[in-house]
C-alpha positions, 0 to 999 in steps of 0.5 A: 724823212727818207734818206737814200743810201747814196751819199753826196760826193764833194770835189774841189777845183782846183784841188791844190793844198794851198789856195790864195786870195783872189782865186776862183774855187769851185766845189762840185757836189755829185750824187752817185747813182742819182739816175735822172732824178732832179736834185735840189742841192743843199750846202752847209759851211762853217765859213763866215762868208756864206751863200746857199746855192741850190745847184750842184756847184758852189762857186767862189769867184774871188776867194778871201780868207773869210771863205776858209772853213768846212763845206758839205753838200747833200741832194734833196729830191723833195721834202721827204727824201734826201741823201746823206751829207757829203764828207766835209772838205776843209778850205783854207784860203791864204793871203798872197805874200807881198812881193814888195817885201824886202825879205821875200824874194818872189 
């Protein structure tokens, strides 16, 4: 297996420190100096709610606490060549506070 020197770069949208359940989240995997190469993307996560897209975006339509965890991606060109894994992004999804609570003022 030949590893390219370029590493996959992972970004999170929206890039907020706090993500609440029900929000849509997009993790985007970019490969620097990838040229016109057709990449197949691989994803790994420690969350309990997993999917395995093969494209550059990992979209979570309605986030739940089970989506919390670390996410990484890499690009693979064929069976013999790939980039290094990206640096992990840690996702923490929190439940929305109950505005009906008499203690919390929303």
